[in-house]
N, C-alpha and C positions, 0 to 999 in steps of 0.2 A: 801578314801571312796567317798568324794565329786567328785573326778575326774571320778571314776567308774560310779557313778550315772549319772553324766552329759553326759558321752559318751553313756551310755545305753539310756538315754532320746533322745539324738541326733539320735541314730539308730532307735528308735521307731518312731520319727517324719519323718525320711527319708522313712521308710517302709510305714507309713501312707500316705505320699504324693504319693507314687507309687500306692498304692491301690486305692486312689482317682482318679488318672490319668487313671487307668485301668477300672474305673467304678465299682469296686468291693464294695467300701464303698461310702456312700453319700459324696458330696463335702464339706459339713459342719461338717463332723465327728470330725474334729480337727479344732479349730479356726485358722483363717489365721495368726493371730498375733503369734501363737505358731509354726505354720508350718515354719515360717521364721528361726526358730532355726536349721533347717536342711540345710540351705544354706551353700555352700562351698565357702570360701573366698580364693582367690589366690592373694598372694602378688607379685607385679611386681618385676622383677629382680632389685636388688639394684645396684646403681652406686656410686662410691666414687672417691675422688680425694685428693691428698696431695699437699699442697702449701708450697713452701720453697724458700728461697732467692738463687739467683745465686751467686756463689763465684768467685773471680778472677781466671782466667785460670792459673796464675803462683803461686797460693797458694800451699804451700808444702803439700805433701801427708800425712805427719804425723800431720798436723794441722787440727783438726776436727771442728773448730769454723765456724758455719754457714752452715756446710754440712749436708745433710739429711742422717743420719746414720741409718741403719737398726738395730732394736733390735736383740740382739744376739740369742734369741730363737723364733723370729717372724715366720720364715718359718716353723719350727717344730710345733709350736702351731697352725698356720693357716691351716696346712695340717693334723693335728691330730696325728702327729708322736711323739709329746712330751710325755715323760714317766713321770707319776706321781707315788706317792708311791704305790697306790693300783693297778697300772698297772704292777708292778713287778710280773713276773710269779710265780705261786704257786710252793712251794718247796716240796721235798719228805718229807712225814710225817708231813706236816704243819697242825696246828690246828687253829681254830678260837675262839676268846674270845668275850663273851657277858657279859655285865655288869648287875648287880642286883642293882636297884636304889631305893632310899627311896620314899615311897608314902605319907610320912608325912613331915610337915614343921618343927616341933619341937617335938621330942619324944624320949623316952628311948627304946632301943632295949631289949625286954624281952627274945626273943627266935629267933634263926636263924637256920633253918633246910633245908639242901640241899640234904637229903637222897633220896627223890623222883627224883630229877634231876640226881643224881649220878647213879641211877639205870638204866637210859636209856643207851642202847647200843650205843657206840661211844662217850660218855662223858668221858673225861680223868681226869678231876679234878675240884675242887672248891676251890677258894682262898678267904680269908677274913682276918680281923684284927688278928685272931688267928694264922695266918701263919707268922706274923711279931712281932718283939719286939716293945715295945712302941716307942723306939728311931727310929727304922727303919720305923715305920708307920707314924711318924711325918715329914711332908714335907712342902715346900712352896718356892716361888721365893726369898723372902727376909727374912721373919720370918717363922719359921716352926710351923705355927698355923693351918695347914690343915692336912688331913690324906689321905693316899692311900685308906684305907677302913675305914668307920665309925666304931667306936668301940662300946661303950656303949650307945651312943646318936647320933641322927641325928639333924643337925642344919638347914637344908633346904630341900625343896622338890627336889628330883633328886640327892641327895648326893649318892656317890658310896658306897655300903655296901659290895658287893662281886663281884666275876667274875667266870664265867663258861668257861672252855676250852673244846671244842668238835671238832669232825671231820670236821664240816662245819658250815657255818653261820646259816642256818635254824635250825639245831639241837641245836646249842649253844643258840640261842635266845629262842627257845622253852624250853630248860632246865632252862634257867634263869628265865622264868616265873613260873617255878615249885618250885623255892626256896621260902620257907615260912618264912615270917618275922612277928613276933608278936611285937606290940608296946604298950607302955603306953604313951599316949599323954601328953605333958607338956605345961605349960603356962608360959609366954605369947607367942602367935604366932605373930611375928612382920613381917608385909608385907610391909607397907607403911612408908614413911618418917615421916608422922605425928605420927604414932604409935611408931616409934623409939624415937621421941622427947618426947612423953608422958612417955615412960618407961626409958628415959635417957640411951638409948642403944647406947653408943658411944665407939669408940676405946680408948685405954689408952691415957691419956694426951690430950683428946679432951673434949669439944670444946676449940679451941684456939682463941685468940683475938688479933687484930691489931688496935691500937688506935693512934690518932693524934689530939691534941688540946682538948679543953673543949667542948665536944658535949652537955653535959647537959645544960650548960649556953647558947650555941647557940640555942638550941631548946626553951629555956625559953624566949629568946629575939626575936624569929622569928616572922615575920609578918604572914607567912603562913606555914603550915605543911601538907605534903601529905604522906599518907601511902598506901601500897599495897603489892602485892605478884605476883610472876610469877614462872613458872616451866618449866623445859625442860625434856622431856621424855627420857627413856633409848633407846639405839640403838643397834639392833642386827647387828653384823659385816657381817653376811650372805655371807661368802666366798663360792664360788661354790663347792670347795672340802672341805668336813667336816674333822674333826680331824681323823687322821689315823696313825697307827704305825705298823711296822713289826719288830720283834726281832728274831735274829738268833744266837743260841749258837755256839761259835767257840772254839774247844777243850772243856775242862771242866771248864776253869776259864776265859773265854772271852765272851763278848756279842757284837754283831753288830746290831745297830738299824737303820732302815730307817723310818724317822718320818717327818710328815708335821708340822714343827715348825719354828718359826722365831728366836728361841734361842737354837740351838743344844747343845751349851756348857752347858746350864742350865740343859737340859734333861740328858746329859752325867753325870753331877755331881750328880743329884738326883737319877738316876738309880744305880750308884755306891753305893750311900748311902743306898738304899733300899735292894739291893741284897748282899751287903757286899763285893764288889770287889773294888780294887784300881781303881781310875778314868782312869788310863792309860790302863786298861783292857776292857774299854767300849768305843766303837766307835759309834758315832751318825752321821748319814748322812742325809742331807736335800737336795735332788736332785733339786726339785723345788716345789713351793707352788701354789695350785689352788686358790689363794687369801689368804689374812691374815688380813691386815688393822689393825694390833695390836691385833686382837683376837687370834692369835697363838703365842703371845710373851711369855706368861707364862702358858697358859691353856693346852699346848701340853702334859704336865706332867700327866694330868688326864687320858689319854689313854696310854701313853708310859709306865708309871710305872706298872700298872697291867699286861700289855703285856710282859714287860721285866721280871717281877717276874715269870709269868707262863712259859715263855721260859726257864729261868734259872733253875727253879725247875724241869720241865719236860724234859729238854734237847731236846726240839724240837722247830722248828720255830713256832711262834705264831703271828697272825695278828688280827687287829681289826680296822674297819672303822665305825664310828658312823653313824647311820641313821640321817636324818635331824632333826627329832623331838628330838632325844637323844642329839644331839649337842646343840640345842637351850635350852634344859632343863638343861644340865649339866654345860655349860661353862659360863653362865652369859652374860652380855651385857656391852656396854659403860654405865656409871652410869647416872641415872636420878638425877636431881637437883631440889631443892626448894629454892627460894630466897624470903625473907621478907625484905622490905625496908621502911625506914622512912626518908623523905627529908624536910629540912627547907630552905625557900627561902624568899627573900625580895619582896617588892611590885613590883619592877622592874624585878623580875624573876631571880635574882642572888642567886645561891645556897650557903648557908652559913654552912650547916651541913648535914651529911648523915650517917645514921646508917643502915647497911646491915647485915642480918643473912643469911649465905649460908650453906645449908644442902645438903649432898651428900649421896645417898643410895649406899654404897660401898659393900653391901652384908655381909655375916656372917664372912668372913675371910679378912685379910688385903690385900692379893695378892700384888699389886704394889702400894698400897695407900701411903706408906711412902717412896717409892723409889725416 
């Protein structure tokens, strides 16, 4: 929306300038400071260079040390020929999957109604926790404390509640917005680290302590004590290619997945768990990633599992690529931290004791916290 408004405003300024130049409108009809918004900026052609060491002329061809080796995919990526998951051509009968996400941070699901969405021409199916057993619905990279679809309760804003399979992306996303979810909001709603500390909202066996020496005595004998806190915000991985998966049924008892994941074996294992197939009947391929940075190590399952379930149940190819806002809403970030510290030191500045409390907002599920 902001981009559309800014482009419209730029067009308005450009037209206003031409009207002023033609004498149709007064020169001061638009302030000069604002007219500059219509300026067109041309970036000069970029020039680049690569510096590398010269190697001895008699260095063996099989010895790569010191040689400027071209990245295996460099030419394809530079020319735009590299194929990513969503570049795979559409298949006959392919459907698109759109997700139904929670609009509450902590609530009980009272009613889930997809009848209005299913009435649309071209909508082929709706999937939710009712389509899986409790065992099949429980997933996770280490501990199975997450769900393919939220069942009776949602634990965070943006948690996946259901999925619509339809003829194309526009229709699927439109239908997903028609799915009605009634909630009963629950307390507490924990958003910040401070709120988690207040409610003692910790994972099992936490907090943990590492101690050495008699800290209490050191503080009692300290010449000076300094206390404070610092924090580090969460970081969005912001890979250029958002999470995407394409599932293709092969025969009646095989699935082939093309998935933007850093851990295809994990996706294979969890897909087999959800659809009830032996793992050797599920093939997961990761051709290349448009960025990952750790953000696609375990979170790929959140898209791959609903896509695989829909493809297996409907026996048709199914694809889903998250929009940027969906990706940032669903997948989480690198964790934010809060540190509280207390330091004892001598008159000369020698530290004699230190007490540090380290808190990490790891989200509502364990994910890779214990790995």
